[in-house]
C-alpha positions in Angstrom: 33.7 105.8 196.0 37.0 104.5 194.7 37.8 100.8 194.4 40.2 101.1 197.3 37.5 102.5 199.5 35.2 99.8 198.5 37.8 97.2 199.3 38.2 98.6 202.8 34.5 98.8 203.3 34.2 95.0 202.5 37.0 94.3 205.0 35.0 96.2 207.7 32.0 93.9 207.2 33.8 90.5 207.3 32.4 87.9 209.6 34.3 86.7 212.7 35.7 83.6 211.0 37.0 85.5 208.1 38.6 88.2 210.3 40.3 85.4 212.3 41.6 83.9 209.1 43.1 87.2 208.1 44.7 87.7 211.5 46.2 84.2 211.5 47.6 84.8 208.0 49.4 88.0 208.9 52.9 86.5 208.2 52.0 84.5 205.1 52.1 85.3 201.5 49.0 85.2 199.4 49.8 81.9 197.7 50.8 80.1 200.9 47.3 79.1 202.0 44.3 77.9 200.0 41.9 79.3 202.7 43.6 82.7 202.7 43.7 82.9 198.9 40.0 81.9 198.6 38.9 84.5 201.2 41.0 87.2 199.4 39.8 86.2 196.0 36.2 86.5 197.2 36.8 90.0 198.4 39.1 91.3 195.7 38.0 89.8 192.4 34.5 91.4 192.3 36.1 94.8 192.8 38.8 94.1 190.2 36.2 93.0 187.6 34.3 96.3 188.1 37.3 98.6 188.0 40.8 98.3 186.7 41.7 100.9 189.3 41.3 98.4 192.2 44.5 98.0 194.2 47.0 95.5 192.9 46.6 92.0 194.3 49.7 92.1 196.5 48.9 95.5 197.9 45.3 94.6 198.6 46.5 91.4 200.5 48.8 93.5 202.6 46.1 96.1 203.3 43.7 93.3 204.3 46.2 91.8 206.8 47.2 95.2 208.3 43.5 96.2 208.5 42.8 93.1 210.5 45.8 93.5 212.9 44.9 97.2 213.4 41.4 96.4 214.4 42.6 93.7 216.8 45.2 96.1 218.3 42.5 98.8 218.9 40.4 96.3 220.9 43.3 95.2 223.0 44.1 98.8 223.8 40.6 99.5 224.8 40.4 96.5 227.2 43.8 97.2 228.8 43.3 100.8 229.5 43.1 101.4 233.3 39.7 102.8 234.5 41.7 104.9 237.0 43.7 106.9 234.4 42.7 110.5 233.7 
């Protein structure tokens, strides 16, 4: 498994509070919030220490925020789908 795949796997297992933090930081840069940076560092640094092929910091931050928004959008679509559609 690549470092990028490991990063995404970690994102999939985040707890609700961490997922909410990523969602609320969608428009922020990595250095704009201590809480956001701490969450990200806890996810990314262990992977970076094990592999120099881990995604760059800025790319990984963007992927984390997009992953969170994508997961939220999927849930919204599921709940807004009409039960009467074919």
